[in-house]
DSSP file (Angstrom, degrees, kcal/mol; ACC not computed):
  #  RESIDUE AA STRUCTURE BP1 BP2  ACC     N-H-->O    O-->H-N    N-H-->O    O-->H-N    TCO  KAPPA ALPHA  PHI   PSI    X-CA   Y-CA   Z-CA
    1    1 A M     >        0   0    0      0, 0.0     4,-0.9     0, 0.0     3,-0.3   0.000 360.0 360.0 360.0 -43.8   25.3   26.4   -9.0
    2    2 A S  T >4  +     0   0    0      1,-0.2     3,-0.7     2,-0.2     7,-0.2   0.895 360.0  53.8 -64.4 -40.4   22.1   26.0   -7.0
    3    3 A A  T 34 S+     0   0    0      1,-0.2    -1,-0.2     3,-0.0     6,-0.0   0.801 106.3  54.1 -65.4 -27.6   22.5   22.2   -6.9
    4    4 A D  T 34 S+     0   0    0     -3,-0.3    -1,-0.2     1,-0.2    -2,-0.2   0.711  96.7  73.0 -78.0 -20.6   26.0   22.8   -5.5
    5    5 A S    <X  +     0   0    0     -4,-0.9     4,-1.0    -3,-0.7    -1,-0.2  -0.768  51.8 167.6 -98.9  92.2   24.7   25.0   -2.7
    6    6 A P  T  4 S+     0   0    0      0, 0.0    -1,-0.2     0, 0.0     7,-0.2   0.729  70.7  65.3 -75.0 -21.2   22.9   22.7   -0.2
    7    7 A G  T >4 S+     0   0    0      1,-0.2     3,-0.6    -3,-0.1    -2,-0.1   0.998 112.3  24.9 -64.3 -69.5   22.7   25.5    2.4
    8    8 A P  T 34 S+     0   0    0      0, 0.0     3,-0.4     0, 0.0     2,-0.3   0.714 120.4  60.7 -72.0 -19.1   20.4   28.0    0.7
    9    9 A Q  T 3X  +     0   0    0     -4,-1.0     4,-0.8     1,-0.2     3,-0.4  -0.275  64.3 128.0-101.2  46.9   18.7   25.3   -1.4
   10   10 A G  T <4  +     0   0    0     -3,-0.6     3,-0.4    -2,-0.3     5,-0.2   0.830  66.8  58.4 -72.1 -31.9   17.4   23.4    1.6
   11   11 A A  T  > S+     0   0    0     -3,-0.4     4,-1.5     1,-0.2    -1,-0.2   0.744  97.6  62.6 -70.6 -22.0   13.8   23.2    0.3
   12   12 A S  H  > S+     0   0    0     -3,-0.4     4,-1.8     2,-0.2    -1,-0.2   0.875 100.1  53.0 -71.1 -36.6   15.0   21.5   -2.9
   13   13 A D  H  X S+     0   0    0     -4,-0.8     4,-1.9    -3,-0.4     3,-0.2   0.972 113.0  39.5 -65.1 -55.7   16.3   18.5   -1.0
   14   14 A P  H  > S+     0   0    0      0, 0.0     4,-2.8     0, 0.0     5,-0.2   0.845 111.8  59.5 -64.1 -31.7   13.1   17.6    1.0
   15   15 A R  H  X S+     0   0    0     -4,-1.5     4,-2.5     1,-0.2    -2,-0.2   0.920 106.0  47.1 -62.9 -42.3   11.0   18.4   -2.0
   16   16 A E  H  X S+     0   0    0     -4,-1.8     4,-2.2    -3,-0.2    -1,-0.2   0.910 112.1  50.2 -66.0 -41.9   12.7   15.8   -4.1
   17   17 A K  H  X S+     0   0    0     -4,-1.9     4,-1.9     1,-0.2    -2,-0.2   0.934 113.7  44.7 -62.0 -45.9   12.4   13.2   -1.3
   18   18 A F  H  X S+     0   0    0     -4,-2.8     4,-3.3     1,-0.2    -1,-0.2   0.894 110.6  54.7 -65.3 -39.2    8.7   13.9   -0.9
   19   19 A R  H  X S+     0   0    0     -4,-2.5     4,-2.0    -5,-0.2    -1,-0.2   0.894 108.5  48.7 -62.1 -39.6    8.2   13.9   -4.6
   20   20 A H  H  < S+     0   0    0     -4,-2.2    -1,-0.2     1,-0.2    -2,-0.2   0.883 116.1  43.1 -67.7 -38.5    9.7   10.5   -4.9
   21   21 A L  H  X S+     0   0    0     -4,-1.9     4,-1.9    -5,-0.2    -2,-0.2   0.855 111.5  54.7 -75.4 -35.7    7.6    9.2   -2.0
   22   22 A D  H  X S+     0   0    0     -4,-3.3     4,-2.5     2,-0.2     5,-0.2   0.919 105.1  52.7 -64.9 -43.8    4.4   10.9   -3.3
   23   23 A A  H  X S+     0   0    0     -4,-2.0     4,-2.0     1,-0.2     5,-0.2   0.963 114.9  38.0 -60.4 -56.0    4.5    9.3   -6.7
   24   24 A P  H  > S+     0   0    0      0, 0.0     4,-2.6     0, 0.0    -1,-0.2   0.855 115.3  55.1 -66.3 -33.2    4.8    5.7   -5.6
   25   25 A L  H  X S+     0   0    0     -4,-1.9     4,-2.6     2,-0.2    -2,-0.2   0.931 108.4  47.4 -64.8 -45.0    2.4    6.1   -2.7
   26   26 A A  H  X S+     0   0    0     -4,-2.5     4,-2.1     1,-0.2    -1,-0.2   0.933 115.0  45.5 -62.8 -45.7   -0.3    7.5   -4.9
   27   27 A A  H  X S+     0   0    0     -4,-2.0     4,-2.3    -5,-0.2     5,-0.2   0.899 113.5  50.4 -65.1 -39.9    0.1    4.7   -7.5
   28   28 A D  H  X S+     0   0    0     -4,-2.6     4,-3.0    -5,-0.2     5,-0.2   0.905 108.9  51.6 -65.1 -40.9    0.2    2.1   -4.7
   29   29 A Q  H  X S+     0   0    0     -4,-2.6     4,-2.9     2,-0.2    -2,-0.2   0.929 111.2  46.5 -62.1 -46.0   -2.9    3.5   -3.1
   30   30 A I  H  X S+     0   0    0     -4,-2.1     4,-1.9     2,-0.2     5,-0.2   0.950 117.2  42.6 -63.0 -49.3   -4.9    3.3   -6.3
   31   31 A T  H  X S+     0   0    0     -4,-2.3     4,-2.5     1,-0.2     5,-0.2   0.901 116.3  49.1 -64.8 -40.5   -3.8   -0.2   -7.2
   32   32 A T  H  X S+     0   0    0     -4,-3.0     4,-3.3    -5,-0.2     5,-0.3   0.919 107.4  54.6 -66.6 -42.8   -4.2   -1.4   -3.6
   33   33 A S  H  X S+     0   0    0     -4,-2.9     4,-1.3    -5,-0.2    -1,-0.2   0.922 115.1  38.8 -56.8 -46.5   -7.7    0.1   -3.3
   34   34 A Q  H  < S+     0   0    0     -4,-1.9    -1,-0.2     1,-0.2    -2,-0.2   0.876 121.7  43.5 -73.4 -37.2   -8.9   -1.8   -6.4
   35   35 A D  H  X S+     0   0    0     -4,-2.5     4,-1.2    -5,-0.2    -2,-0.2   0.775 110.8  55.1 -79.6 -26.0   -7.0   -5.0   -5.6
   36   36 A V  H  < S+     0   0    0     -4,-3.3     5,-0.3    -5,-0.2    -1,-0.2   0.836  95.6  67.4 -77.0 -32.2   -7.8   -5.0   -1.9
   37   37 A S  T  X S+     0   0    0     -4,-1.3     4,-1.0    -5,-0.3    -1,-0.2   0.950 110.9  30.0 -54.3 -57.4  -11.6   -4.9   -2.5
   38   38 A P  H  > S+     0   0    0      0, 0.0     4,-2.1     0, 0.0    -1,-0.2   0.812 114.7  63.0 -75.3 -29.1  -11.9   -8.3   -4.0
   39   39 A I  H  X S+     0   0    0     -4,-1.2     4,-2.5     1,-0.2     5,-0.2   0.953 104.4  43.4 -64.0 -52.1   -9.0   -9.9   -2.2
   40   40 A P  H  > S+     0   0    0      0, 0.0     4,-3.0     0, 0.0     5,-0.2   0.885 112.7  54.2 -63.2 -36.7  -10.3   -9.6    1.4
   41   41 A N  H  X S+     0   0    0     -4,-1.0     4,-2.4    -5,-0.3    -2,-0.2   0.942 111.0  45.0 -61.4 -46.4  -13.8  -10.7    0.3
   42   42 A E  H  X S+     0   0    0     -4,-2.1     4,-2.7     2,-0.2     5,-0.2   0.918 114.2  49.1 -63.4 -43.2  -12.4  -13.9   -1.2
   43   43 A K  H  X S+     0   0    0     -4,-2.5     4,-2.7     2,-0.2    -2,-0.2   0.925 111.1  49.6 -64.0 -43.6  -10.1  -14.5    1.8
   44   44 A D  H  X S+     0   0    0     -4,-3.0     4,-2.5     1,-0.2    -1,-0.2   0.915 111.6  49.7 -60.2 -43.0  -13.1  -14.0    4.2
   45   45 A D  H  X S+     0   0    0     -4,-2.4     4,-2.4    -5,-0.2    -2,-0.2   0.928 112.9  45.7 -61.8 -46.0  -15.2  -16.4    2.1
   46   46 A R  H  X S+     0   0    0     -4,-2.7     4,-2.7     1,-0.2    -1,-0.2   0.877 111.5  52.8 -67.1 -36.4  -12.5  -19.0    2.1
   47   47 A L  H  X S+     0   0    0     -4,-2.7     4,-2.8    -5,-0.2    -1,-0.2   0.927 110.4  47.2 -64.2 -44.0  -11.9  -18.6    5.8
   48   48 A R  H  X S+     0   0    0     -4,-2.5     4,-2.7     2,-0.2    -2,-0.2   0.912 112.6  49.9 -63.3 -42.3  -15.6  -19.1    6.6
   49   49 A E  H  X S+     0   0    0     -4,-2.4     4,-2.8     2,-0.2    -2,-0.2   0.926 112.2  47.5 -61.6 -44.3  -15.7  -22.2    4.4
   50   50 A T  H  X S+     0   0    0     -4,-2.7     4,-2.5     2,-0.2    -2,-0.2   0.923 112.7  48.6 -63.9 -44.3  -12.6  -23.6    6.1
   51   51 A E  H  X S+     0   0    0     -4,-2.8     4,-2.3     2,-0.2    -1,-0.2   0.916 112.6  48.6 -61.7 -42.3  -14.0  -22.9    9.5
   52   52 A W  H  X S+     0   0    0     -4,-2.7     4,-2.7     2,-0.2    -2,-0.2   0.924 111.4  49.3 -64.2 -44.4  -17.3  -24.5    8.6
   53   53 A L  H  X S+     0   0    0     -4,-2.8     4,-2.7     1,-0.2    -1,-0.2   0.902 110.7  50.8 -62.2 -40.2  -15.6  -27.5    7.2
   54   54 A L  H  X S+     0   0    0     -4,-2.5     4,-1.9     2,-0.2    -1,-0.2   0.901 110.9  48.8 -64.2 -39.6  -13.5  -27.9   10.3
   55   55 A R  H  X S+     0   0    0     -4,-2.3     4,-1.7     2,-0.2    -2,-0.2   0.925 112.8  47.0 -65.3 -43.9  -16.7  -27.6   12.5
   56   56 A V  H  < S+     0   0    0     -4,-2.7    -2,-0.2     1,-0.2    -1,-0.2   0.917 114.1  47.2 -64.3 -42.9  -18.5  -30.3   10.4
   57   57 A A  H  < S+     0   0    0     -4,-2.7    -1,-0.2     1,-0.2    -2,-0.2   0.828 111.4  52.3 -68.1 -29.9  -15.4  -32.6   10.5
   58   58 A S  H  <        0   0    0     -4,-1.9    -1,-0.2     1,-0.2    -2,-0.2   0.794 360.0 360.0 -76.4 -28.6  -15.1  -32.0   14.2
   59   59 A S     <        0   0    0     -4,-1.7    -1,-0.2    -3,-0.1    -2,-0.1   0.504 360.0 360.0 -62.8 360.0  -18.8  -32.9   14.9
């Protein structure tokens, strides 16, 4: 009966939407935090190496 009544059960709708967004967001943040740490460092290192190689080759 409550699910059929969207009027008085307005808080149930947004709650479900937020709950769906909260779950994946939390999991994404944790995985991203751990995966982002080593990824940017490696990319920065490779970028510096590439820049250095380009400078040496340009000289």
